[in-house]
Backbone of each chain as nested JSON, in Angstrom:
{
  "chains": [
    {"id": "A", "residues": [
      {"number": 1, "name": "MET", "atoms": {"N": [99.463, 16.339, 27.501], "CA": [99.404, 17.614, 26.021], "C": [99.135, 19.014, 26.307]}},
      {"number": 2, "name": "THR", "atoms": {"N": [97.591, 19.098, 27.808], "CA": [97.05, 20.131, 27.992], "C": [98.707, 21.216, 28.296]}},
      {"number": 3, "name": "PHE", "atoms": {"N": [99.432, 20.606, 29.704], "CA": [100.559, 21.28, 29.972], "C": [101.131, 21.379, 29.377]}},
      {"number": 4, "name": "ASN", "atoms": {"N": [101.466, 20.592, 27.813], "CA": [102.706, 21.886, 26.673], "C": [101.462, 23.191, 26.335]}},
      {"number": 5, "name": "ARG", "atoms": {"N": [100.383, 22.646, 26.768], "CA": [99.52, 24.665, 25.704], "C": [99.766, 25.519, 26.588]}},
      {"number": 6, "name": "LEU", "atoms": {"N": [99.144, 25.228, 28.508], "CA": [99.87, 26.024, 29.589], "C": [101.083, 26.657, 29.348]}},
      {"number": 7, "name": "LEU", "atoms": {"N": [101.953, 26.185, 29.419], "CA": [103.206, 26.724, 28.509], "C": [103.25, 26.688, 28.001]}},
      {"number": 8, "name": "SER", "atoms": {"N": [102.892, 26.594, 26.293], "CA": [103.091, 27.455, 25.068], "C": [102.295, 28.825, 24.57]}},
      {"number": 9, "name": "ARG", "atoms": {"N": [103.632, 29.812, 24.036], "CA": [103.235, 31.195, 24.446], "C": [102.131, 31.123, 23.015]}},
      {"number": 10, "name": "ALA", "atoms": {"N": [101.664, 30.339, 22.702], "CA": [100.952, 30.28, 21.546], "C": [99.93, 30.523, 21.56]}},
      {"number": 11, "name": "VAL", "atoms": {"N": [98.683, 30.268, 23.203], "CA": [97.882, 30.256, 23.867], "C": [97.647, 31.895, 24.243]}},
      {"number": 12, "name": "PHE", "atoms": {"N": [98.787, 32.485, 24.437], "CA": [98.238, 33.65, 24.337], "C": [98.464, 35.156, 23.512]}},
      {"number": 13, "name": "VAL", "atoms": {"N": [99.055, 34.258, 22.312], "CA": [98.967, 35.383, 21.041], "C": [97.001, 35.186, 20.38]}},
      {"number": 14, "name": "SER", "atoms": {"N": [97.169, 36.883, 20.458], "CA": [95.657, 37.176, 20.541], "C": [95.482, 37.413, 17.954]}},
      {"number": 15, "name": "ARG", "atoms": {"N": [94.546, 37.366, 18.14], "CA": [94.295, 36.882, 16.92], "C": [95.008, 38.247, 15.679]}},
      {"number": 16, "name": "ALA", "atoms": {"N": [95.156, 39.232, 16.108], "CA": [95.312, 39.968, 15.595], "C": [96.36, 40.615, 14.721]}},
      {"number": 17, "name": "GLY", "atoms": {"N": [97.5, 40.397, 15.587], "CA": [98.535, 39.922, 15.932], "C": [98.754, 39.27, 14.313]}},
      {"number": 18, "name": "CYS", "atoms": {"N": [98.34, 38.134, 14.037], "CA": [98.731, 36.903, 13.159], "C": [99.102, 37.72, 11.733]}},
      {"number": 19, "name": "ARG", "atoms": {"N": [99.794, 36.989, 11.76], "CA": [99.882, 37.776, 9.677], "C": [99.708, 36.059, 8.859]}},
      {"number": 20, "name": "SER", "atoms": {"N": [99.125, 35.643, 9.372], "CA": [98.589, 34.302, 8.666], "C": [97.625, 34.767, 7.63]}},
      {"number": 21, "name": "ALA", "atoms": {"N": [97.782, 34.341, 5.804], "CA": [96.638, 33.743, 5.062], "C": [95.018, 34.099, 5.616]}},
      {"number": 22, "name": "PHE", "atoms": {"N": [95.195, 32.792, 6.712], "CA": [93.768, 32.124, 7.253], "C": [92.76, 33.453, 7.421]}},
      {"number": 23, "name": "THR", "atoms": {"N": [93.194, 34.954, 8.006], "CA": [92.843, 35.093, 9.315], "C": [92.487, 36.705, 8.323]}},
      {"number": 24, "name": "GLY", "atoms": {"N": [93.086, 36.781, 6.872], "CA": [92.447, 37.873, 6.154], "C": [91.169, 37.611, 5.516]}},
      {"number": 25, "name": "SER", "atoms": {"N": [90.022, 38.231, 5.183], "CA": [89.133, 38.055, 4.556], "C": [88.974, 38.794, 3.433]}},
      {"number": 26, "name": "LYS", "atoms": {"N": [87.845, 38.308, 2.768], "CA": [87.838, 38.081, 1.624], "C": [86.443, 39.544, 1.177]}},
      {"number": 27, "name": "PRO", "atoms": {"N": [85.96, 40.559, 0.925], "CA": [84.783, 41.509, 0.976], "C": [83.813, 41.14, 0.933]}},
      {"number": 28, "name": "ASP", "atoms": {"N": [83.061, 40.742, 1.319], "CA": [81.362, 39.901, 1.749], "C": [80.856, 40.663, 0.812]}},
      {"number": 29, "name": "MET", "atoms": {"N": [80.663, 40.217, -0.545], "CA": [79.631, 40.936, -0.936], "C": [78.181, 40.455, -1.011]}},
      {"number": 30, "name": "THR", "atoms": {"N": [78.064, 39.426, 0.359], "CA": [76.671, 39.869, -0.128], "C": [75.718, 40.538, 1.28]}},
      {"number": 31, "name": "ASN", "atoms": {"N": [77.023, 40.896, 1.556], "CA": [75.973, 42.17, 2.893], "C": [76.736, 43.266, 2.465]}},
      {"number": 32, "name": "PRO", "atoms": {"N": [75.975, 44.34, 2.286], "CA": [75.662, 45.302, 1.272], "C": [75.98, 46.357, 2.396]}},
      {"number": 33, "name": "ASN", "atoms": {"N": [77.288, 47.201, 2.079], "CA": [77.344, 48.139, 3.192], "C": [76.063, 49.557, 2.822]}},
      {"number": 34, "name": "TRP", "atoms": {"N": [74.628, 49.181, 3.872], "CA": [74.607, 49.949, 3.717], "C": [74.469, 51.871, 3.934]}},
      {"number": 35, "name": "PHE", "atoms": {"N": [75.217, 51.934, 4.641], "CA": [75.957, 53.361, 5.107], "C": [76.264, 53.852, 3.512]}},
      {"number": 36, "name": "ARG", "atoms": {"N": [77.203, 53.461, 2.707], "CA": [77.608, 53.602, 1.066], "C": [77.228, 53.559, 0.385]}},
      {"number": 37, "name": "VAL", "atoms": {"N": [75.801, 52.965, 0.635], "CA": [75.201, 53.17, -0.243], "C": [73.741, 53.892, -0.44]}},
      {"number": 38, "name": "GLY", "atoms": {"N": [73.446, 54.197, 0.414], "CA": [73.023, 55.417, 0.944], "C": [73.562, 56.576, 0.703]}},
      {"number": 39, "name": "LEU", "atoms": {"N": [74.531, 56.572, 0.882], "CA": [75.525, 57.84, 0.908], "C": [75.395, 58.41, -0.614]}},
      {"number": 40, "name": "ALA", "atoms": {"N": [75.61, 57.316, -1.283], "CA": [75.815, 57.309, -2.536], "C": [74.788, 57.678, -3.442]}},
      {"number": 41, "name": "PHE", "atoms": {"N": [73.407, 57.441, -3.147], "CA": [72.36, 57.255, -3.355], "C": [71.809, 59.659, -2.784]}},
      {"number": 42, "name": "GLY", "atoms": {"N": [71.911, 59.111, -1.035], "CA": [71.882, 60.449, -1.351], "C": [72.406, 61.788, -2.122]}},
      {"number": 43, "name": "THR", "atoms": {"N": [73.63, 61.386, -1.806], "CA": [74.494, 62.277, -2.784], "C": [73.935, 62.823, -4.505]}},
      {"number": 44, "name": "SER", "atoms": {"N": [73.696, 61.391, -5.179], "CA": [72.939, 61.638, -5.916], "C": [72.069, 62.383, -6.372]}},
      {"number": 45, "name": "ALA", "atoms": {"N": [71.261, 62.561, -5.626], "CA": [69.271, 62.748, -5.419], "C": [69.908, 64.413, -5.017]}},
      {"number": 46, "name": "PHE", "atoms": {"N": [71.519, 65.061, -4.401], "CA": [71.335, 66.271, -4.181], "C": [71.754, 66.75, -5.055]}},
      {"number": 47, "name": "LEU", "atoms": {"N": [72.876, 65.883, -5.684], "CA": [73.401, 67.268, -7.379], "C": [72.422, 67.058, -8.058]}},
      {"number": 48, "name": "TRP", "atoms": {"N": [71.084, 66.29, -7.866], "CA": [70.519, 66.521, -9.213], "C": [69.725, 67.332, -9.087]}},
      {"number": 49, "name": "GLY", "atoms": {"N": [69.15, 67.329, -7.438], "CA": [68.248, 68.693, -6.865], "C": [69.068, 70.173, -7.702]}},
      {"number": 50, "name": "LEU", "atoms": {"N": [70.592, 70.026, -7.234], "CA": [71.324, 71.434, -7.452], "C": [70.777, 71.317, -8.712]}},
      {"number": 51, "name": "LEU", "atoms": {"N": [71.601, 69.966, -9.878], "CA": [71.837, 70.917, -10.99], "C": [70.317, 71.403, -11.5]}},
      {"number": 52, "name": "PHE", "atoms": {"N": [68.824, 70.823, -11.129], "CA": [67.841, 71.365, -11.542], "C": [67.493, 72.218, -11.496]}},
      {"number": 53, "name": "LYS", "atoms": {"N": [67.843, 72.872, -9.622], "CA": [68.012, 74.612, -8.961], "C": [68.903, 75.293, -10.322]}},
      {"number": 54, "name": "GLN", "atoms": {"N": [70.181, 74.992, -10.464], "CA": [70.715, 75.278, -11.197], "C": [69.927, 76.058, -12.693]}},
      {"number": 55, "name": "HIS", "atoms": {"N": [69.636, 75.385, -13.336], "CA": [68.212, 75.104, -14.257], "C": [67.779, 76.31, -14.805]}},
      {"number": 56, "name": "SER", "atoms": {"N": [66.863, 76.317, -13.147], "CA": [65.768, 76.81, -12.992], "C": [66.246, 78.29, -12.963]}},
      {"number": 57, "name": "THR", "atoms": {"N": [66.914, 78.018, -12.03], "CA": [68.045, 79.841, -11.635], "C": [68.362, 80.251, -13.009]}},
      {"number": 58, "name": "ASP", "atoms": {"N": [68.543, 79.111, -13.832], "CA": [69.134, 80.233, -15.199], "C": [68.402, 80.404, -16.127]}},
      {"number": 59, "name": "THR", "atoms": {"N": [67.336, 80.118, -16.493], "CA": [65.929, 80.029, -17.026], "C": [65.437, 80.996, -17.321]}},
      {"number": 60, "name": "HIS", "atoms": {"N": [64.926, 81.429, -15.738], "CA": [64.082, 82.834, -15.016], "C": [65.498, 83.949, -15.082]}},
      {"number": 61, "name": "GLU", "atoms": {"N": [66.869, 83.542, -15.148], "CA": [67.65, 84.2, -15.291], "C": [67.551, 85.467, -16.85]}},
      {"number": 62, "name": "TYR", "atoms": {"N": [67.198, 84.139, -18.39], "CA": [67.524, 84.358, -19.291], "C": [65.987, 85.234, -19.548]}},
      {"number": 63, "name": "LYS", "atoms": {"N": [65.209, 84.486, -19.075], "CA": [64.25, 85.128, -18.851], "C": [63.821, 86.865, -18.676]}},
      {"number": 64, "name": "VAL", "atoms": {"N": [64.355, 87.339, -17.191], "CA": [64.04, 88.594, -16.863], "C": [65.152, 89.466, -18.135]}},
      {"number": 65, "name": "ARG", "atoms": {"N": [65.926, 88.97, -18.1], "CA": [67.391, 89.485, -18.618], "C": [66.768, 89.959, -20.14]}},
      {"number": 66, "name": "ASN", "atoms": {"N": [66.12, 89.143, -21.419], "CA": [65.184, 89.147, -21.919], "C": [63.845, 90.321, -23.343]}},
      {"number": 67, "name": "GLY", "atoms": {"N": [63.48, 90.418, -21.56], "CA": [62.062, 90.578, -21.041], "C": [61.128, 89.779, -21.567]}},
      {"number": 68, "name": "LEU", "atoms": {"N": [61.287, 88.062, -20.663], "CA": [60.467, 87.776, -22.106], "C": [59.453, 87.556, -20.512]}},
      {"number": 69, "name": "GLU", "atoms": {"N": [59.394, 87.608, -19.109], "CA": [59.064, 87.903, -18.109], "C": [58.924, 89.014, -17.081]}}
    ]},
    {"id": "B", "residues": [
      {"number": 1, "name": "MET", "atoms": {"N": [84.911, 73.469, -15.266], "CA": [83.506, 74.359, -15.001], "C": [84.106, 75.847, -15.248]}},
      {"number": 2, "name": "GLY", "atoms": {"N": [83.639, 76.007, -15.95], "CA": [84.391, 78.463, -16.21], "C": [83.028, 78.933, -15.845]}},
      {"number": 3, "name": "PHE", "atoms": {"N": [83.551, 79.927, -15.002], "CA": [82.647, 81.65, -14.405], "C": [82.663, 81.612, -16.032]}},
      {"number": 4, "name": "ILE", "atoms": {"N": [81.276, 81.575, -16.034], "CA": [80.511, 82.539, -16.433], "C": [80.089, 84.316, -16.52]}},
      {"number": 5, "name": "PRO", "atoms": {"N": [80.381, 85.259, -16.788], "CA": [80.275, 86.601, -16.657], "C": [78.832, 87.054, -16.862]}},
      {"number": 6, "name": "GLU", "atoms": {"N": [79.396, 88.103, -16.741], "CA": [77.334, 88.362, -16.43], "C": [76.908, 88.598, -17.806]}},
      {"number": 7, "name": "GLU", "atoms": {"N": [77.516, 88.938, -18.615], "CA": [76.779, 89.388, -20.193], "C": [76.289, 88.093, -20.824]}},
      {"number": 8, "name": "GLY", "atoms": {"N": [77.094, 87.068, -20.142], "CA": [76.864, 85.078, -20.583], "C": [75.363, 85.172, -20.056]}},
      {"number": 9, "name": "LYS", "atoms": {"N": [75.121, 86.079, -19.138], "CA": [73.753, 85.036, -18.353], "C": [72.101, 85.584, -18.956]}},
      {"number": 10, "name": "SER", "atoms": {"N": [72.94, 86.164, -20.079], "CA": [71.214, 86.834, -20.673], "C": [71.465, 85.445, -22.294]}},
      {"number": 11, "name": "LEU", "atoms": {"N": [72.269, 84.612, -22.24], "CA": [72.054, 83.584, -23.319], "C": [70.868, 82.252, -22.584]}},
      {"number": 12, "name": "PRO", "atoms": {"N": [70.448, 81.515, -23.966], "CA": [69.066, 81.198, -23.317], "C": [70.48, 79.658, -22.383]}},
      {"number": 13, "name": "PRO", "atoms": {"N": [69.943, 78.541, -21.649], "CA": [70.78, 77.898, -21.044], "C": [70.155, 76.611, -21.751]}},
      {"number": 14, "name": "PRO", "atoms": {"N": [71.148, 76.097, -21.408], "CA": [71.758, 74.557, -22.777], "C": [70.273, 74.095, -21.209]}},
      {"number": 15, "name": "GLY", "atoms": {"N": [69.607, 72.904, -22.356], "CA": [68.471, 72.072, -21.826], "C": [68.788, 70.888, -21.167]}},
      {"number": 16, "name": "LEU", "atoms": {"N": [68.655, 70.746, -19.597], "CA": [68.68, 69.513, -19.217], "C": [69.241, 67.73, -20.011]}},
      {"number": 17, "name": "VAL", "atoms": {"N": [68.996, 67.86, -20.936], "CA": [68.897, 66.902, -21.41], "C": [70.049, 67.208, -22.76]}},
      {"number": 18, "name": "ASN", "atoms": {"N": [71.749, 67.312, -22.46], "CA": [72.492, 67.807, -23.71], "C": [73.94, 66.823, -24.492]}},
      {"number": 19, "name": "ARG", "atoms": {"N": [74.323, 67.582, -25.451], "CA": [75.188, 66.096, -25.368], "C": [76.349, 65.278, -24.635]}},
      {"number": 20, "name": "ASN", "atoms": {"N": [76.295, 67.131, -23.757], "CA": [77.649, 66.795, -23.553], "C": [77.819, 66.015, -21.476]}},
      {"number": 21, "name": "SER", "atoms": {"N": [76.086, 66.155, -20.923], "CA": [75.496, 65.896, -20.02], "C": [75.659, 63.924, -20.762]}},
      {"number": 22, "name": "LEU", "atoms": {"N": [74.949, 64.067, -22.095], "CA": [74.822, 62.226, -22.135], "C": [76.258, 61.458, -22.149]}},
      {"number": 23, "name": "TRP", "atoms": {"N": [76.848, 62.198, -23.29], "CA": [78.241, 61.335, -22.72], "C": [78.925, 61.47, -21.824]}},
      {"number": 24, "name": "LEU", "atoms": {"N": [78.998, 63.087, -21.31], "CA": [80.0, 62.147, -19.507], "C": [79.54, 61.715, -18.9]}},
      {"number": 25, "name": "ALA", "atoms": {"N": [77.808, 61.429, -18.611], "CA": [77.468, 60.483, -17.878], "C": [77.524, 58.911, -18.236]}},
      {"number": 26, "name": "GLY", "atoms": {"N": [77.911, 58.875, -20.155], "CA": [78.276, 57.39, -19.968], "C": [79.382, 57.23, -19.767]}},
      {"number": 27, "name": "VAL", "atoms": {"N": [80.721, 58.107, -19.752], "CA": [81.934, 58.029, -19.387], "C": [82.04, 57.684, -17.655]}},
      {"number": 28, "name": "GLY", "atoms": {"N": [80.165, 58.082, -16.982], "CA": [81.104, 57.854, -15.467], "C": [80.198, 56.603, -14.81]}},
      {"number": 29, "name": "TRP", "atoms": {"N": [79.503, 56.028, -16.164], "CA": [78.34, 55.553, -15.797], "C": [79.425, 53.376, -16.284]}},
      {"number": 30, "name": "VAL", "atoms": {"N": [80.051, 53.55, -17.953], "CA": [81.5, 52.886, -18.52], "C": [82.812, 52.879, -16.846]}},
      {"number": 31, "name": "SER", "atoms": {"N": [83.264, 54.067, -16.777], "CA": [83.857, 53.855, -15.819], "C": [83.516, 53.21, -14.047]}},
      {"number": 32, "name": "ALA", "atoms": {"N": [82.744, 53.021, -13.821], "CA": [82.271, 51.844, -12.74], "C": [81.369, 50.58, -13.225]}},
      {"number": 33, "name": "VAL", "atoms": {"N": [81.217, 50.173, -14.521], "CA": [80.808, 49.101, -14.645], "C": [82.441, 48.342, -14.97]}},
      {"number": 34, "name": "LEU", "atoms": {"N": [83.58, 48.847, -15.643], "CA": [84.784, 48.844, -15.538], "C": [85.321, 48.415, -14.387]}},
      {"number": 35, "name": "HIS", "atoms": {"N": [85.081, 49.136, -12.688], "CA": [85.332, 49.232, -12.154], "C": [84.995, 48.009, -11.029]}},
      {"number": 36, "name": "ASN", "atoms": {"N": [83.692, 47.497, -11.728], "CA": [83.591, 46.125, -10.658], "C": [83.405, 45.255, -11.573]}},
      {"number": 37, "name": "ALA", "atoms": {"N": [83.965, 45.322, -12.89], "CA": [84.703, 44.289, -13.67], "C": [86.46, 44.079, -13.232]}},
      {"number": 38, "name": "ILE", "atoms": {"N": [87.067, 44.935, -12.629], "CA": [87.827, 44.859, -13.036], "C": [87.6, 43.857, -10.859]}},
      {"number": 39, "name": "ASN", "atoms": {"N": [87.177, 44.228, -10.72], "CA": [87.069, 43.896, -9.112], "C": [86.394, 42.292, -9.639]}},
      {"number": 40, "name": "HIS", "atoms": {"N": [86.322, 41.611, -10.514], "CA": [85.82, 40.092, -10.408], "C": [84.343, 40.545, -9.378]}},
      {"number": 41, "name": "ARG", "atoms": {"N": [83.918, 41.57, -10.016], "CA": [82.023, 40.682, -9.932], "C": [81.322, 41.585, -10.865]}},
      {"number": 42, "name": "PRO", "atoms": {"N": [80.326, 40.985, -10.915], "CA": [78.881, 40.751, -12.468], "C": [78.861, 42.958, -12.203]}},
      {"number": 43, "name": "PRO", "atoms": {"N": [79.596, 43.065, -14.23], "CA": [80.107, 44.287, -14.691], "C": [78.717, 45.512, -14.606]}},
      {"number": 44, "name": "VAL", "atoms": {"N": [77.599, 44.839, -15.204], "CA": [76.404, 45.467, -14.658], "C": [75.553, 45.658, -13.78]}},
      {"number": 45, "name": "LYS", "atoms": {"N": [75.331, 44.705, -13.417], "CA": [74.431, 44.275, -12.427], "C": [74.681, 44.327, -10.442]}},
      {"number": 46, "name": "SER", "atoms": {"N": [76.005, 44.808, -10.235], "CA": [76.405, 45.227, -9.064], "C": [76.413, 46.217, -8.612]}},
      {"number": 47, "name": "GLY", "atoms": {"N": [76.627, 46.948, -7.826], "CA": [77.016, 48.51, -7.458], "C": [76.391, 49.076, -8.102]}},
      {"number": 48, "name": "VAL", "atoms": {"N": [74.907, 49.003, -7.595], "CA": [74.327, 50.255, -8.934], "C": [74.889, 51.932, -9.001]}},
      {"number": 49, "name": "HIS", "atoms": {"N": [75.014, 51.619, -6.897], "CA": [74.923, 53.484, -6.508], "C": [75.655, 53.742, -7.112]}},
      {"number": 50, "name": "ARG", "atoms": {"N": [77.076, 52.689, -7.141], "CA": [77.685, 53.574, -7.79], "C": [77.616, 53.984, -9.246]}},
      {"number": 51, "name": "GLN", "atoms": {"N": [77.724, 53.426, -9.644], "CA": [77.022, 53.474, -10.983], "C": [75.931, 54.697, -11.476]}},
      {"number": 52, "name": "PHE", "atoms": {"N": [75.495, 54.784, -10.33], "CA": [73.988, 55.76, -10.434], "C": [74.863, 57.358, -10.676]}},
      {"number": 53, "name": "LEU", "atoms": {"N": [75.661, 57.047, -9.543], "CA": [76.402, 58.642, -8.996], "C": [77.698, 58.7, -9.158]}},
      {"number": 54, "name": "LEU", "atoms": {"N": [77.999, 57.728, -10.62], "CA": [79.308, 58.739, -11.546], "C": [78.588, 59.433, -12.495]}},
      {"number": 55, "name": "ALA", "atoms": {"N": [77.203, 58.54, -12.626], "CA": [76.295, 59.046, -14.341], "C": [76.23, 59.871, -13.412]}},
      {"number": 56, "name": "THR", "atoms": {"N": [75.185, 60.174, -12.87], "CA": [75.096, 61.37, -12.028], "C": [75.918, 62.18, -11.75]}},
      {"number": 57, "name": "ILE", "atoms": {"N": [76.87, 62.884, -11.548], "CA": [78.122, 63.155, -11.752], "C": [78.735, 63.665, -13.371]}},
      {"number": 58, "name": "GLY", "atoms": {"N": [78.614, 62.526, -13.924], "CA": [78.942, 63.36, -15.72], "C": [77.852, 63.806, -16.162]}},
      {"number": 59, "name": "TRP", "atoms": {"N": [77.046, 63.752, -15.137], "CA": [75.508, 64.719, -15.867], "C": [75.935, 66.018, -15.499]}},
      {"number": 60, "name": "PHE", "atoms": {"N": [76.367, 65.977, -14.253], "CA": [76.207, 67.575, -13.808], "C": [77.698, 68.093, -14.711]}},
      {"number": 61, "name": "ILE", "atoms": {"N": [78.488, 67.869, -14.636], "CA": [79.065, 68.541, -15.013], "C": [79.103, 68.725, -16.592]}},
      {"number": 62, "name": "GLY", "atoms": {"N": [78.542, 67.864, -16.779], "CA": [78.048, 68.507, -18.405], "C": [77.52, 69.217, -19.099]}},
      {"number": 63, "name": "TYR", "atoms": {"N": [76.004, 69.738, -17.881], "CA": [75.597, 70.61, -17.876], "C": [76.21, 72.11, -18.189]}},
      {"number": 64, "name": "HIS", "atoms": {"N": [77.063, 71.605, -17.462], "CA": [77.965, 73.339, -16.866], "C": [78.416, 72.865, -18.201]}},
      {"number": 65, "name": "VAL", "atoms": {"N": [79.643, 71.897, -18.882], "CA": [80.573, 72.202, -19.696], "C": [79.55, 72.564, -21.338]}},
      {"number": 66, "name": "THR", "atoms": {"N": [78.356, 72.807, -21.021], "CA": [77.868, 73.186, -22.401], "C": [77.093, 74.316, -22.371]}},
      {"number": 67, "name": "LYS", "atoms": {"N": [77.069, 74.992, -20.817], "CA": [76.963, 76.621, -20.67], "C": [78.153, 76.721, -21.054]}},
      {"number": 68, "name": "TYR", "atoms": {"N": [79.07, 76.392, -20.644], "CA": [80.736, 77.079, -21.464], "C": [80.461, 77.642, -22.362]}},
      {"number": 69, "name": "GLU", "atoms": {"N": [80.421, 75.916, -23.228], "CA": [81.034, 76.021, -24.693], "C": [79.699, 77.183, -25.346]}},
      {"number": 70, "name": "ASN", "atoms": {"N": [78.279, 77.203, -24.948], "CA": [77.782, 77.664, -24.868], "C": [77.834, 79.45, -25.202]}},
      {"number": 71, "name": "TYR", "atoms": {"N": [78.232, 80.029, -23.602], "CA": [79.216, 81.089, -24.242], "C": [80.411, 82.189, -25.055]}},
      {"number": 72, "name": "THR", "atoms": {"N": [80.483, 80.453, -25.153], "CA": [82.216, 80.812, -25.518], "C": [81.615, 81.733, -26.886]}},
      {"number": 73, "name": "TYR", "atoms": {"N": [81.195, 79.831, -27.659], "CA": [80.61, 80.362, -28.86], "C": [80.124, 81.722, -29.332]}},
      {"number": 74, "name": "ALA", "atoms": {"N": [79.079, 81.988, -28.718], "CA": [78.279, 83.315, -28.125], "C": [79.586, 84.451, -28.751]}},
      {"number": 75, "name": "ARG", "atoms": {"N": [80.038, 84.517, -27.865], "CA": [81.351, 85.535, -27.873], "C": [82.284, 86.158, -28.966]}},
      {"number": 76, "name": "LEU", "atoms": {"N": [82.016, 84.371, -29.809], "CA": [83.274, 84.17, -30.7], "C": [82.376, 85.27, -31.414]}},
      {"number": 77, "name": "ASP", "atoms": {"N": [80.953, 84.694, -31.778], "CA": [80.444, 85.185, -32.761], "C": [79.989, 86.238, -32.533]}},
      {"number": 78, "name": "ARG", "atoms": {"N": [79.939, 86.683, -31.345], "CA": [79.776, 88.173, -31.967], "C": [81.517, 89.212, -32.0]}},
      {"number": 79, "name": "ASP", "atoms": {"N": [82.276, 88.682, -31.502], "CA": [82.896, 89.436, -31.995], "C": [83.369, 89.282, -33.069]}},
      {"number": 80, "name": "MET", "atoms": {"N": [83.176, 88.317, -33.668], "CA": [83.549, 87.716, -35.561], "C": [82.659, 88.859, -35.995]}},
      {"number": 81, "name": "ASN", "atoms": {"N": [82.152, 89.234, -35.787], "CA": [79.974, 89.915, -36.717], "C": [80.207, 91.237, -35.875]}},
      {"number": 82, "name": "GLU", "atoms": {"N": [81.282, 91.7, -35.165], "CA": [81.424, 93.486, -34.474], "C": [82.702, 93.877, -35.494]}},
      {"number": 83, "name": "TYR", "atoms": {"N": [84.231, 92.425, -35.819], "CA": [84.9, 92.755, -36.783], "C": [84.08, 92.833, -38.322]}},
      {"number": 84, "name": "ILE", "atoms": {"N": [83.211, 91.95, -38.771], "CA": [82.971, 92.252, -40.045], "C": [82.667, 93.735, -39.869]}},
      {"number": 85, "name": "LYS", "atoms": {"N": [81.932, 94.756, -38.941], "CA": [81.172, 95.771, -39.173], "C": [81.548, 96.674, -38.725]}},
      {"number": 86, "name": "LEU", "atoms": {"N": [83.234, 96.491, -38.641], "CA": [83.994, 97.528, -38.265], "C": [85.09, 97.748, -39.935]}},
      {"number": 87, "name": "HIS", "atoms": {"N": [85.101, 97.069, -40.906], "CA": [86.219, 96.797, -41.414], "C": [84.971, 96.267, -43.206]}},
      {"number": 88, "name": "PRO", "atoms": {"N": [84.549, 97.167, -43.52], "CA": [83.556, 96.407, -44.477], "C": [84.055, 96.758, -45.784]}},
      {"number": 89, "name": "ASP", "atoms": {"N": [85.291, 97.317, -45.51], "CA": [86.055, 96.662, -46.971], "C": [86.494, 95.94, -47.431]}},
      {"number": 90, "name": "LYS", "atoms": {"N": [86.85, 94.787, -45.896], "CA": [87.921, 93.782, -46.164], "C": [86.557, 92.646, -46.767]}},
      {"number": 91, "name": "PHE", "atoms": {"N": [85.291, 92.659, -46.666], "CA": [84.208, 92.375, -46.8], "C": [83.272, 92.379, -48.01]}},
      {"number": 92, "name": "VAL", "atoms": {"N": [83.976, 92.648, -49.742], "CA": [82.691, 93.947, -50.057], "C": [82.712, 92.02, -50.601]}},
      {"number": 93, "name": "PRO", "atoms": {"N": [80.991, 92.052, -50.368], "CA": [80.314, 91.082, -51.429], "C": [81.326, 91.131, -52.902]}},
      {"number": 94, "name": "LYS", "atoms": {"N": [81.035, 89.291, -53.278], "CA": [81.619, 89.231, -54.53], "C": [80.792, 89.421, -55.72]}},
      {"number": 95, "name": "GLU", "atoms": {"N": [81.272, 90.149, -56.443], "CA": [80.133, 90.512, -58.206], "C": [79.669, 89.221, -58.676]}},
      {"number": 96, "name": "GLN", "atoms": {"N": [78.348, 88.518, -58.604], "CA": [78.38, 87.071, -59.232], "C": [77.337, 87.146, -60.825]}},
      {"number": 97, "name": "LYS", "atoms": {"N": [78.366, 86.353, -61.438], "CA": [77.786, 85.89, -62.321], "C": [77.437, 84.988, -62.437]}},
      {"number": 98, "name": "THR", "atoms": {"N": [76.218, 85.06, -64.219], "CA": [75.203, 83.793, -63.843], "C": [76.311, 82.863, -64.684]}},
      {"number": 99, "name": "PHE", "atoms": {"N": [75.598, 81.623, -64.621], "CA": [76.251, 80.513, -65.652], "C": [76.356, 80.618, -66.78]}},
      {"number": 100, "name": "ALA", "atoms": {"N": [75.124, 81.079, -67.046], "CA": [75.597, 81.195, -68.9], "C": [76.168, 82.352, -69.643]}},
      {"number": 101, "name": "GLU", "atoms": {"N": [76.643, 83.273, -67.804], "CA": [77.456, 84.463, -68.088], "C": [78.438, 83.342, -68.716]}},
      {"number": 102, "name": "ILE", "atoms": {"N": [79.033, 82.936, -68.064], "CA": [80.296, 81.95, -68.0], "C": [81.111, 80.955, -68.861]}},
      {"number": 103, "name": "VAL", "atoms": {"N": [79.604, 80.163, -69.12], "CA": [80.068, 78.694, -70.452], "C": [79.647, 79.011, -71.836]}},
      {"number": 104, "name": "GLU", "atoms": {"N": [81.107, 78.803, -71.72], "CA": [81.295, 78.416, -73.628], "C": [80.272, 77.981, -74.695]}},
      {"number": 105, "name": "PRO", "atoms": {"N": [79.493, 78.576, -75.824], "CA": [79.008, 78.339, -77.321], "C": [79.138, 76.585, -76.752]}},
      {"number": 106, "name": "PHE", "atoms": {"N": [78.483, 75.972, -77.063], "CA": [78.328, 74.227, -76.75], "C": [77.887, 73.172, -78.196]}},
      {"number": 107, "name": "HIS", "atoms": {"N": [79.063, 73.298, -79.109], "CA": [78.968, 72.718, -80.688], "C": [79.221, 71.024, -80.181]}},
      {"number": 108, "name": "PRO", "atoms": {"N": [78.028, 70.287, -80.332], "CA": [78.502, 68.947, -80.096], "C": [78.879, 68.016, -81.564]}},
      {"number": 109, "name": "VAL", "atoms": {"N": [79.686, 67.096, -80.844], "CA": [80.257, 66.413, -82.536], "C": [80.0, 65.024, -81.923]}},
      {"number": 110, "name": "ARG", "atoms": {"N": [78.916, 64.077, -82.528], "CA": [78.323, 63.378, -82.896], "C": [78.582, 62.803, -83.569]}}
    ]}
  ]
}
């Protein structure tokens, strides 16, 4: 049996080229992709900062143009 | 997000909390929840970072939409008032009659 295995090409076939359904993996929901989580929260924080800055600029511009400050 | 010209900058800016922001943030959040549901994940409990990001994007866009909306309505109001001032003959105040002058005398038939 071992002799057959030595001759058989199946031994040298790497798993990467295999199209069997058993090598496909389902998305692993128990280990979060922390990089993407950090990127999402970081982008959110950036957008909120941008929004606060824009609002404060607009308020200041309004006060200056109407002589309130 | 329209570009607001110089004249629009003297308008009061919309508050950070405004209707368009709330609505578009809700749209973003619901789309994240739907995305979870379609992919067989717990809809509200999973992917909080996605929900928060999409809601933030909606809120941001809503603020600028409100700003543009305020500018548009202010411009339309100003143009309308200028037209009224330039054409006073078309906007003569109508002569007001009181009800006493219009109503016929009442003769009850009991």
